[in-house]
C-alpha positions, 0 to 999 in steps of 0.5 A, a space after each residue: 369793786 366788792 362784786 369784782 373781788 367776790 367773783 374772785 374769791 368764788 372763781 379762786 376757791 372753785 378753781 383750786 378744788 376742781 383743778 388744784 393738787 390733791 393734799 396728801 396728809 402724812 401720819 403723824 410721828 409717834 411720840 418716843 415718851 410720855 409728856 410728863 403731867 400738867 400738873 407737876 411743872 413749875 409751882 401748879 399748887 398756888 396759883 399766882 398772879 399778882 399782877 393780872 389782880 393789879 391790873 384787874 383793880 386799876 381798871 376796875 377803879 377807873 370804871 367806877 371812877 369815870 361811871 360815877 365823873 360821868 353821872 355827875 357830869 349828867 345830873 350837872 347839865 339838868 336844870 331842877 326847879 
């Protein structure tokens, strides 16, 4: 089934390259006015993403707890004499 799919893929690609309609690129329309600079949008002088930082700290805390809980579990399975 994979071989048939591969053969069909190659045949379709080669067939569209050899017998397909050529793509005509249209020129892009000229911009009437230049866009405003990025620095003038919103509050560019301050970078504040409290939600993202909170989620990152939450995931970091979960990772650290998971790491140490697994080490504790691993240590409890070793029998030391």
